VMD Tcl script that builds the backbone (N, CA, C; Angstrom):
set m [mol new atoms 336]
animate dup $m
set s [atomselect $m all]
$s set {name element resname resid chain x y z} {
  {N N MET 1 A -8.968 26.179 13.982}
  {CA C MET 1 A -8.732 24.904 13.627}
  {C C MET 1 A -8.780 24.089 14.863}
  {N N THR 2 A -9.132 22.798 14.164}
  {CA C THR 2 A -9.320 21.946 15.424}
  {C C THR 2 A -7.710 20.913 15.555}
  {N N ILE 3 A -8.158 20.670 16.623}
  {CA C ILE 3 A -6.503 19.274 17.083}
  {C C ILE 3 A -6.906 18.446 17.040}
  {N N PHE 4 A -6.069 17.435 16.778}
  {CA C PHE 4 A -6.093 16.107 16.522}
  {C C PHE 4 A -5.712 15.383 17.744}
  {N N VAL 5 A -6.441 14.690 18.569}
  {CA C VAL 5 A -6.089 13.782 20.218}
  {C C VAL 5 A -5.987 12.905 19.892}
  {N N PRO 6 A -5.187 12.412 20.086}
  {CA C PRO 6 A -4.921 10.540 19.745}
  {C C PRO 6 A -5.123 10.083 20.829}
  {N N LYS 7 A -5.409 9.110 20.961}
  {CA C LYS 7 A -6.317 7.666 21.896}
  {C C LYS 7 A -5.450 6.692 22.542}
  {N N GLU 8 A -5.512 6.550 23.774}
  {CA C GLU 8 A -4.616 5.351 23.767}
  {C C GLU 8 A -5.712 4.276 24.182}
  {N N LEU 9 A -5.455 3.110 23.194}
  {CA C LEU 9 A -6.077 1.876 23.125}
  {C C LEU 9 A -5.232 0.590 23.102}
  {N N GLU 10 A -5.969 -0.353 23.160}
  {CA C GLU 10 A -5.061 -1.579 23.589}
  {C C GLU 10 A -5.150 -2.597 22.088}
  {N N GLN 11 A -5.755 -1.727 20.811}
  {CA C GLN 11 A -5.401 -2.312 19.579}
  {C C GLN 11 A -4.714 -1.245 18.905}
  {N N VAL 12 A -4.984 -1.838 17.717}
  {CA C VAL 12 A -4.004 -0.685 16.674}
  {C C VAL 12 A -5.496 0.241 16.257}
  {N N GLN 13 A -5.297 1.357 15.771}
  {CA C GLN 13 A -6.064 2.090 15.136}
  {C C GLN 13 A -5.758 2.713 13.786}
  {N N TYR 14 A -6.498 2.891 13.412}
  {CA C TYR 14 A -6.624 3.597 11.748}
  {C C TYR 14 A -6.225 4.946 12.107}
  {N N ILE 15 A -5.456 5.769 11.289}
  {CA C ILE 15 A -5.798 6.957 11.001}
  {C C ILE 15 A -5.374 7.763 9.523}
  {N N ASP 16 A -6.396 8.243 9.315}
  {CA C ASP 16 A -6.820 8.659 7.851}
  {C C ASP 16 A -5.875 10.122 7.539}
  {N N PRO 17 A -5.132 10.153 6.400}
  {CA C PRO 17 A -4.227 11.310 5.992}
  {C C PRO 17 A -4.928 12.185 6.364}
  {N N SER 18 A -5.870 12.906 6.279}
  {CA C SER 18 A -6.284 14.131 6.822}
  {C C SER 18 A -6.073 14.611 8.345}
  {N N ASP 19 A -6.337 13.423 9.090}
  {CA C ASP 19 A -6.121 13.464 10.461}
  {C C ASP 19 A -4.206 13.502 10.658}
  {N N LEU 20 A -3.813 12.591 9.946}
  {CA C LEU 20 A -2.314 12.668 10.062}
  {C C LEU 20 A -1.548 14.186 9.514}
  {N N LYS 21 A -2.362 14.479 8.610}
  {CA C LYS 21 A -1.224 15.932 8.561}
  {C C LYS 21 A -2.162 17.012 9.575}
  {N N GLN 22 A -2.926 16.551 9.776}
  {CA C GLN 22 A -3.062 17.280 10.930}
  {C C GLN 22 A -2.396 17.377 12.130}
  {N N TRP 23 A -2.144 16.320 12.798}
  {CA C TRP 23 A -1.470 16.182 13.879}
  {C C TRP 23 A -0.043 16.220 13.483}
  {N N ILE 24 A 0.534 16.161 12.531}
  {CA C ILE 24 A 2.187 16.271 12.130}
  {C C ILE 24 A 2.118 17.654 12.528}
  {N N THR 25 A 1.335 18.749 12.317}
  {CA C THR 25 A 1.527 20.018 12.330}
  {C C THR 25 A 1.411 20.535 13.622}
  {N N GLN 26 A 1.232 19.780 14.830}
  {CA C GLN 26 A 1.076 19.908 15.961}
  {C C GLN 26 A 2.038 19.970 16.902}
  {N N GLU 27 A 2.152 20.455 18.509}
  {CA C GLU 27 A 3.246 20.672 18.421}
  {C C GLU 27 A 3.779 19.185 19.413}
  {N N SER 28 A 2.961 18.453 19.972}
  {CA C SER 28 A 3.046 17.139 20.096}
  {C C SER 28 A 2.773 16.273 19.020}
  {N N LYS 29 A 3.748 16.295 18.327}
  {CA C LYS 29 A 3.571 15.205 16.844}
  {C C LYS 29 A 3.723 13.648 17.384}
  {N N PRO 30 A 3.273 12.738 16.447}
  {CA C PRO 30 A 3.706 11.272 16.919}
  {C C PRO 30 A 5.131 10.741 16.522}
  {N N LEU 31 A 5.389 9.739 16.918}
  {CA C LEU 31 A 7.114 9.094 15.902}
  {C C LEU 31 A 6.352 8.442 14.698}
  {N N LEU 32 A 6.842 9.080 13.517}
  {CA C LEU 32 A 6.231 8.300 12.314}
  {C C LEU 32 A 7.253 7.012 12.047}
  {N N ILE 33 A 7.056 6.150 11.363}
  {CA C ILE 33 A 7.873 4.760 10.872}
  {C C ILE 33 A 7.607 4.790 9.906}
  {N N ASP 34 A 8.214 4.571 8.844}
  {CA C ASP 34 A 8.497 4.089 7.602}
  {C C ASP 34 A 8.558 2.637 7.489}
  {N N VAL 35 A 7.731 1.650 7.302}
  {CA C VAL 35 A 8.455 0.233 6.890}
  {C C VAL 35 A 8.794 -0.371 5.452}
  {N N ARG 36 A 8.863 0.945 4.791}
  {CA C ARG 36 A 8.643 0.368 3.498}
  {C C ARG 36 A 10.478 -0.032 3.276}
  {N N GLU 37 A 10.997 -0.495 2.468}
  {CA C GLU 37 A 12.409 -0.235 2.217}
  {C C GLU 37 A 13.167 0.866 1.802}
  {N N GLU 38 A 14.274 0.733 1.931}
  {CA C GLU 38 A 14.684 2.097 2.129}
  {C C GLU 38 A 14.849 3.013 0.595}
  {N N ASP 39 A 14.922 2.086 -0.447}
  {CA C ASP 39 A 14.900 2.940 -1.748}
  {C C ASP 39 A 13.795 3.822 -1.650}
  {N N LYS 40 A 12.620 2.970 -1.310}
  {CA C LYS 40 A 11.062 3.447 -1.230}
  {C C LYS 40 A 11.314 4.857 -0.278}
  {N N HIS 41 A 11.831 4.720 0.564}
  {CA C HIS 41 A 11.731 5.435 1.719}
  {C C HIS 41 A 12.389 7.140 1.095}
  {N N LEU 42 A 13.445 6.630 0.915}
  {CA C LEU 42 A 14.495 7.670 -0.026}
  {C C LEU 42 A 13.839 8.663 -1.263}
  {N N ALA 43 A 12.745 7.834 -2.185}
  {CA C ALA 43 A 12.016 8.104 -3.161}
  {C C ALA 43 A 10.994 9.218 -2.453}
  {N N TYR 44 A 10.214 8.856 -1.825}
  {CA C TYR 44 A 9.355 9.674 -1.166}
  {C C TYR 44 A 8.603 9.079 0.253}
  {N N ASN 45 A 8.564 10.034 1.062}
  {CA C ASN 45 A 8.163 9.841 2.557}
  {C C ASN 45 A 7.294 10.679 3.040}
  {N N ILE 46 A 6.680 10.998 4.335}
  {CA C ILE 46 A 6.009 12.018 4.961}
  {C C ILE 46 A 6.584 12.219 6.423}
  {N N GLY 47 A 8.259 11.420 6.227}
  {CA C GLY 47 A 9.101 12.038 7.579}
  {C C GLY 47 A 9.187 10.489 8.173}
  {N N GLY 48 A 10.120 10.881 9.497}
  {CA C GLY 48 A 9.736 9.975 10.520}
  {C C GLY 48 A 11.140 9.029 10.222}
  {N N VAL 49 A 11.391 7.982 10.877}
  {CA C VAL 49 A 12.452 6.897 10.691}
  {C C VAL 49 A 11.862 5.776 9.307}
  {N N ASN 50 A 13.124 5.401 9.095}
  {CA C ASN 50 A 13.075 4.142 8.233}
  {C C ASN 50 A 13.410 3.236 8.469}
  {N N ILE 51 A 12.168 2.078 8.985}
  {CA C ILE 51 A 12.739 0.228 10.080}
  {C C ILE 51 A 12.048 -0.192 8.778}
  {N N SER 52 A 12.805 -0.728 7.760}
  {CA C SER 52 A 12.050 -1.847 7.403}
  {C C SER 52 A 11.400 -2.773 7.829}
  {N N ILE 53 A 10.188 -3.333 7.309}
  {CA C ILE 53 A 9.082 -4.534 7.968}
  {C C ILE 53 A 10.345 -5.407 8.296}
  {N N TYR 54 A 11.557 -6.077 7.665}
  {CA C TYR 54 A 12.376 -6.968 7.852}
  {C C TYR 54 A 13.051 -6.799 8.905}
  {N N ASP 55 A 13.362 -5.625 9.195}
  {CA C ASP 55 A 14.084 -5.128 10.431}
  {C C ASP 55 A 13.249 -4.788 11.849}
  {N N PHE 56 A 11.979 -4.810 11.594}
  {CA C PHE 56 A 10.880 -3.911 12.630}
  {C C PHE 56 A 11.093 -4.737 13.822}
  {N N MET 57 A 11.062 -6.102 13.847}
  {CA C MET 57 A 11.011 -6.916 14.912}
  {C C MET 57 A 12.091 -6.814 16.064}
  {N N SER 58 A 13.283 -6.956 15.437}
  {CA C SER 58 A 14.523 -6.611 16.446}
  {C C SER 58 A 14.761 -5.124 16.787}
  {N N SER 59 A 13.738 -4.442 16.076}
  {CA C SER 59 A 14.254 -3.064 16.668}
  {C C SER 59 A 12.804 -2.169 17.789}
  {N N ILE 60 A 11.842 -3.015 17.907}
  {CA C ILE 60 A 10.826 -2.504 18.728}
  {C C ILE 60 A 12.064 -2.415 19.866}
  {N N ASN 61 A 12.411 -2.748 20.580}
  {CA C ASN 61 A 13.433 -2.582 21.903}
  {C C ASN 61 A 13.564 -0.885 22.045}
  {N N GLU 62 A 14.158 -0.230 20.589}
  {CA C GLU 62 A 14.587 0.447 20.521}
  {C C GLU 62 A 13.834 1.332 20.702}
  {N N LEU 63 A 12.508 1.545 20.233}
  {CA C LEU 63 A 11.289 2.396 20.524}
  {C C LEU 63 A 10.699 2.735 21.683}
  {N N ASP 64 A 9.859 4.363 21.956}
  {CA C ASP 64 A 9.460 4.364 23.221}
  {C C ASP 64 A 7.927 4.123 23.439}
  {N N PRO 65 A 7.988 2.756 23.858}
  {CA C PRO 65 A 6.163 2.510 24.197}
  {C C PRO 65 A 5.020 3.727 24.530}
  {N N GLU 66 A 5.854 4.789 25.195}
  {CA C GLU 66 A 4.769 5.743 25.868}
  {C C GLU 66 A 4.674 6.811 24.855}
  {N N GLN 67 A 5.446 6.438 24.140}
  {CA C GLN 67 A 5.306 7.632 22.494}
  {C C GLN 67 A 4.165 7.425 21.583}
  {N N PRO 68 A 3.291 8.657 21.273}
  {CA C PRO 68 A 2.218 7.758 20.076}
  {C C PRO 68 A 2.957 7.851 18.903}
  {N N THR 69 A 2.679 7.006 18.329}
  {CA C THR 69 A 3.340 6.596 17.182}
  {C C THR 69 A 2.178 6.159 16.206}
  {N N VAL 70 A 3.051 6.552 14.911}
  {CA C VAL 70 A 2.465 6.224 13.579}
  {C C VAL 70 A 3.072 5.385 12.745}
  {N N ILE 71 A 2.539 4.325 12.047}
  {CA C ILE 71 A 3.191 3.467 11.031}
  {C C ILE 71 A 2.674 3.542 9.916}
  {N N TYR 72 A 3.692 3.891 8.820}
  {CA C TYR 72 A 2.996 3.493 7.357}
  {C C TYR 72 A 4.215 2.692 6.770}
  {N N CYS 73 A 2.833 2.271 5.401}
  {CA C CYS 73 A 4.021 1.660 4.546}
  {C C CYS 73 A 3.182 1.906 2.918}
  {N N GLN 74 A 3.243 1.416 2.045}
  {CA C GLN 74 A 3.001 1.608 0.599}
  {C C GLN 74 A 1.255 1.769 0.484}
  {N N VAL 75 A 0.635 0.530 0.950}
  {CA C VAL 75 A -0.805 0.413 1.059}
  {C C VAL 75 A -1.259 0.353 2.391}
  {N N GLY 76 A -0.590 -0.080 3.177}
  {CA C GLY 76 A -1.232 -0.101 4.549}
  {C C GLY 76 A -1.525 -1.729 5.185}
  {N N GLN 77 A -1.145 -2.655 4.713}
  {CA C GLN 77 A -0.837 -3.955 5.147}
  {C C GLN 77 A 0.528 -4.121 6.454}
  {N N LYS 78 A 1.362 -3.841 5.646}
  {CA C LYS 78 A 2.481 -4.199 6.313}
  {C C LYS 78 A 2.565 -3.261 7.661}
  {N N SER 79 A 2.362 -1.823 7.409}
  {CA C SER 79 A 2.176 -0.796 8.718}
  {C C SER 79 A 1.268 -1.446 9.940}
  {N N PHE 80 A 0.517 -2.243 9.227}
  {CA C PHE 80 A -0.860 -2.840 10.067}
  {C C PHE 80 A 0.306 -3.791 10.766}
  {N N ASN 81 A 0.511 -4.663 10.028}
  {CA C ASN 81 A 1.038 -6.070 10.949}
  {C C ASN 81 A 2.475 -5.260 11.640}
  {N N ALA 82 A 3.243 -4.284 11.248}
  {CA C ALA 82 A 4.062 -3.821 12.442}
  {C C ALA 82 A 3.809 -3.217 13.459}
  {N N ALA 83 A 2.414 -2.179 13.419}
  {CA C ALA 83 A 1.623 -1.987 14.382}
  {C C ALA 83 A 0.859 -2.897 15.190}
  {N N VAL 84 A 0.564 -3.968 15.058}
  {CA C VAL 84 A 0.098 -5.143 16.007}
  {C C VAL 84 A 1.282 -5.130 16.839}
  {N N ALA 85 A 2.337 -5.709 16.031}
  {CA C ALA 85 A 3.624 -6.134 16.759}
  {C C ALA 85 A 3.979 -4.927 17.969}
  {N N LEU 86 A 4.044 -3.411 18.240}
  {CA C LEU 86 A 3.629 -2.820 19.041}
  {C C LEU 86 A 2.800 -2.741 19.948}
  {N N ILE 87 A 1.784 -3.428 19.583}
  {CA C ILE 87 A 0.332 -3.117 20.574}
  {C C ILE 87 A 0.726 -4.503 21.165}
  {N N GLN 88 A 1.226 -5.407 20.654}
  {CA C GLN 88 A 2.006 -6.661 21.382}
  {C C GLN 88 A 2.856 -6.434 22.560}
  {N N ALA 89 A 4.026 -5.254 22.193}
  {CA C ALA 89 A 4.963 -5.184 22.915}
  {C C ALA 89 A 4.631 -4.380 24.025}
  {N N ASP 90 A 3.145 -3.947 24.196}
  {CA C ASP 90 A 3.073 -2.990 25.140}
  {C C ASP 90 A 2.839 -1.402 25.103}
  {N N PHE 91 A 3.041 -1.140 23.410}
  {CA C PHE 91 A 2.812 0.337 23.361}
  {C C PHE 91 A 1.436 0.549 23.392}
  {N N ASN 92 A 0.890 1.656 23.835}
  {CA C ASN 92 A -0.076 2.017 24.247}
  {C C ASN 92 A -0.831 2.947 23.050}
  {N N CYS 93 A -0.493 3.751 22.543}
  {CA C CYS 93 A -1.093 4.833 21.386}
  {C C CYS 93 A -0.585 4.774 19.707}
  {N N VAL 94 A -1.114 3.197 19.012}
  {CA C VAL 94 A -0.166 3.183 17.904}
  {C C VAL 94 A -1.727 3.193 16.536}
  {N N TYR 95 A -1.236 4.093 15.824}
  {CA C TYR 95 A -1.833 4.022 14.096}
  {C C TYR 95 A -0.887 3.676 13.480}
  {N N SER 96 A -1.802 2.794 12.431}
  {CA C SER 96 A -1.658 2.641 10.990}
  {C C SER 96 A -1.983 3.595 10.439}
  {N N LEU 97 A -1.463 3.920 9.254}
  {CA C LEU 97 A -1.923 5.088 8.115}
  {C C LEU 97 A -2.704 4.583 7.293}
  {N N LYS 98 A -4.339 4.764 7.351}
  {CA C LYS 98 A -5.139 4.209 6.424}
  {C C LYS 98 A -4.721 4.436 5.047}
  {N N GLY 99 A -4.577 3.103 4.195}
  {CA C GLY 99 A -4.313 3.290 2.755}
  {C C GLY 99 A -2.538 3.644 2.472}
  {N N GLY 100 A -1.944 3.584 3.764}
  {CA C GLY 100 A -0.641 3.897 3.070}
  {C C GLY 100 A -0.395 5.091 2.703}
  {N N ILE 101 A 1.172 5.230 1.710}
  {CA C ILE 101 A 1.635 6.534 1.503}
  {C C ILE 101 A 0.925 6.488 0.243}
  {N N GLU 102 A 0.005 5.334 -0.555}
  {CA C GLU 102 A -0.741 5.844 -1.681}
  {C C GLU 102 A -1.961 6.684 -1.215}
  {N N ALA 103 A -2.578 6.399 -0.172}
  {CA C ALA 103 A -3.824 6.998 0.415}
  {C C ALA 103 A -3.160 8.637 0.470}
  {N N TRP 104 A -1.848 8.719 1.156}
  {CA C TRP 104 A -1.818 9.878 1.496}
  {C C TRP 104 A -1.294 11.110 -0.005}
  {N N ASN 105 A -0.523 10.235 -1.019}
  {CA C ASN 105 A -0.431 11.079 -2.052}
  {C C ASN 105 A -2.092 11.698 -2.691}
  {N N LYS 106 A -2.803 10.727 -2.814}
  {CA C LYS 106 A -4.313 11.187 -3.016}
  {C C LYS 106 A -4.800 12.551 -1.903}
  {N N PHE 107 A -4.575 12.121 -1.066}
  {CA C PHE 107 A -5.002 13.312 -0.017}
  {C C PHE 107 A -4.602 14.814 -0.465}
  {N N VAL 108 A -2.748 14.366 -0.585}
  {CA C VAL 108 A -1.811 15.402 -0.721}
  {C C VAL 108 A -2.361 16.572 -1.972}
  {N N THR 109 A -2.134 15.446 -3.405}
  {CA C THR 109 A -2.832 15.983 -4.347}
  {C C THR 109 A -4.015 16.708 -4.580}
  {N N THR 110 A -5.092 16.282 -4.069}
  {CA C THR 110 A -6.404 16.273 -4.091}
  {C C THR 110 A -7.038 17.705 -3.166}
  {N N SER 111 A -5.894 17.710 -2.220}
  {CA C SER 111 A -6.349 18.846 -1.095}
  {C C SER 111 A -5.541 20.447 -1.375}
  {N N LEU 112 A -4.565 20.548 -2.242}
  {CA C LEU 112 A -4.197 21.598 -3.054}
  {C C LEU 112 A -4.466 22.453 -3.284}
}
mol reanalyze $m
mol bondsrecalc $m
mol representation Tube
mol addrep $m
């Protein structure tokens, strides 16, 4: 089995559902942040904390800038915007789930 190795870059990186699935099974897991509304997070999520995009900016100081972080939302736009905010706040390993939870669902259902 190959191991996913995160990269530190001064820009948002995209992560495919297949790479994320591999990464979250490893010992050094990323912090997962779902920026959707709480009801959507409760209905279906891939783990991590739920910080609504509307509360995200005021919550950045509570997060660890040294921890590799993956942000996800429904289709990927809000998570990308949140990831940009983390990069601007000097976080050094930030990923946005490419295609969001919809891409994750497609990947999970087709890889069974």
